[in-house]
DRENDO-1510 file (C-alpha; in Angstrom, 1 decimal, always signed):
<recs>
REC; n; res; u; v; w
REC; 1; MET; +20.3; -5.2; +22.5 .
REC; 2; THR; +19.0; -5.5; +19.0 .
REC; 3; TYR; +15.9; -7.2; +17.7 .
REC; 4; LEU; +16.1; -7.7; +13.9 .
REC; 5; LYS; +12.9; -8.3; +11.9 .
REC; 6; TRP; +13.5; -10.3; +8.6 .
REC; 7; LYS; +11.3; -12.0; +6.1 .
REC; 8; CYS; +11.8; -15.3; +4.3 .
REC; 9; PRO; +11.6; -14.7; +0.5 .
REC; 10; TYR; +10.0; -18.2; +0.0 .
REC; 11; CYS; +7.3; -18.6; +2.6 .
REC; 12; ARG; +7.0; -14.8; +3.4 .
REC; 13; GLU; +7.1; -15.4; +7.2 .
REC; 14; GLU; +8.3; -12.5; +9.3 .
REC; 15; VAL; +10.7; -13.6; +12.1 .
REC; 16; ILE; +12.4; -11.6; +14.8 .
REC; 17; SER; +15.9; -12.4; +16.0 .
REC; 18; ASN; +17.2; -11.3; +19.3 .
REC; 19; SER; +21.0; -10.4; +19.8 .
REC; 20; LYS; +21.0; -11.4; +23.5 .
REC; 21; ARG; +19.9; -15.0; +22.9 .
REC; 22; ARG; +23.2; -16.6; +22.2 .
REC; 23; HIS; +23.5; -19.5; +19.7 .
REC; 24; GLU; +19.8; -19.5; +18.8 .
REC; 25; MET; +19.1; -20.0; +15.1 .
REC; 26; ASN; +15.7; -18.5; +14.2 .
REC; 27; ILE; +14.3; -20.4; +11.2 .
REC; 28; CYS; +11.2; -19.6; +9.2 .
REC; 29; LYS; +8.4; -22.1; +8.8 .
REC; 30; CYS; +9.6; -23.4; +5.5 .
REC; 31; GLY; +13.2; -23.9; +6.8 .
REC; 32; LYS; +14.9; -22.3; +3.9 .
REC; 33; THR; +15.9; -19.1; +5.7 .
REC; 34; GLY; +17.4; -18.5; +9.2 .
REC; 35; CYS; +19.3; -16.1; +11.4 .
REC; 36; ASP; +21.6; -16.4; +14.5 .
REC; 37; LEU; +21.9; -12.9; +15.7 .
REC; 38; GLU; +24.7; -12.2; +18.2 .
REC; 39; GLU; +26.1; -9.0; +19.7 .
REC; 40; ASP; +29.2; -9.2; +17.5 .
REC; 41; TYR; +28.1; -11.0; +14.4 .
REC; 42; CYS; +25.1; -12.4; +12.5 .
REC; 43; ARG; +25.0; -15.8; +10.8 .
REC; 44; TRP; +22.4; -16.4; +8.0 .
REC; 45; ILE; +20.9; -19.3; +6.2 .
REC; 46; GLY; +19.5; -18.4; +2.8 .
REC; 47; MET; +18.8; -14.9; +1.6 .
REC; 48; PRO; +16.4; -13.2; +4.0 .
REC; 49; GLU; +14.8; -9.8; +3.3 .
REC; 50; TRP; +15.7; -7.2; +6.1 .
REC; 51; VAL; +12.5; -5.5; +7.3 .
REC; 52; LYS; +13.4; -3.5; +10.4 .
REC; 53; GLU; +15.8; -3.2; +13.4 .
REC; 54; TYR; +14.8; -2.3; +16.9 .
REC; 55; ASP; +17.5; -1.1; +19.4 .
REC; 56; TYR; +15.9; -1.6; +22.8 .
REC; 57; ASN; +16.2; -3.8; +25.8 .
REC; 58; PHE; +12.8; -5.2; +26.6 .
REC; 59; PHE; +14.2; -7.9; +28.9 .
REC; 60; ASP; +15.9; -5.4; +31.4 .
REC; 61; GLU; +12.9; -3.1; +31.2 .
REC; 62; LEU; +10.6; -6.0; +32.1 .
REC; 63; VAL; +12.9; -6.9; +35.1 .
REC; 64; ILE; +12.8; -3.4; +36.4 .
REC; 65; GLY; +9.0; -3.0; +36.0 .
REC; 66; LEU; +8.1; -6.4; +37.5 .
REC; 67; GLU; +10.5; -5.8; +40.5 .
REC; 68; LYS; +8.9; -2.4; +41.1 .
REC; 69; GLN; +5.5; -4.0; +41.1 .
REC; 70; GLY; +6.5; -6.7; +43.5 .
REC; 71; ILE; +5.9; -9.5; +41.0 .
REC; 72; ILE; +9.5; -10.7; +41.0 .
REC; 73; LYS; +12.2; -10.3; +43.7 .
REC; 74; LEU; +15.8; -9.4; +43.0 .
REC; 75; ILE; +18.2; -11.5; +45.1 .
REC; 76; PRO; +21.2; -9.5; +46.4 .
REC; 77; GLN; +24.5; -11.6; +46.4 .
REC; 78; SER; +28.0; -10.4; +47.1 .
REC; 79; ARG; +31.0; -11.5; +44.9 .
REC; 80; LYS; +34.4; -10.4; +45.9 .
REC; 81; GLY; +33.1; -7.3; +47.6 .
REC; 82; ALA; +30.7; -6.2; +44.8 .
REC; 83; LEU; +27.0; -6.4; +45.2 .
REC; 84; SER; +25.1; -8.1; +42.4 .
REC; 85; LEU; +21.4; -8.6; +41.9 .
REC; 86; TYR; +20.1; -11.9; +40.6 .
REC; 87; ILE; +16.6; -13.3; +39.7 .
REC; 88; SER; +15.4; -16.8; +39.9 .
REC; 89; LEU; +15.4; -19.1; +36.9 .
REC; 90; GLU; +11.6; -19.3; +37.2 .
REC; 91; ASP; +11.5; -15.5; +36.9 .
REC; 92; VAL; +13.9; -15.6; +33.9 .
REC; 93; ILE; +11.7; -18.0; +32.1 .
REC; 94; PHE; +8.6; -15.9; +32.9 .
REC; 95; ILE; +10.3; -12.7; +31.6 .
REC; 96; LYS; +11.6; -14.4; +28.5 .
REC; 97; ASN; +8.0; -15.5; +27.6 .
REC; 98; LEU; +6.8; -11.9; +28.1 .
REC; 99; GLU; +9.7; -10.7; +25.9 .
REC; 100; ASP; +8.6; -13.2; +23.3 .
REC; 101; GLU; +5.0; -11.9; +23.4 .
REC; 102; ILE; +6.3; -8.3; +23.0 .
REC; 103; THR; +8.5; -9.2; +20.0 .
REC; 104; GLU; +5.6; -11.2; +18.4 .
REC; 105; SER; +3.5; -7.9; +18.5 .
REC; 106; LEU; +6.3; -6.1; +16.5 .
REC; 107; LYS; +5.4; -8.3; +13.4 .
</recs>
């Protein structure tokens, strides 16, 4: 997973795009620059300035940490003989909000 920090050359806002959030165009406050970062490609609006790239998976680390603390519960489910672990939609939203707070602190 990649987090890409970039800056708009017009309003100078720093924005962080996340490669795991599919079809999400991150746009600066003036709207002249944007980025849709995916695992296999990156689509840009305007001419952003690249600032920094982070290769880390905050989401999975948060899931593991919260599960170990008993804050969320992983739900075992079997599909065609393979055991998979799922989390509730409420927990996914909670973890995404925590992930957003972490990425905001990277600015």
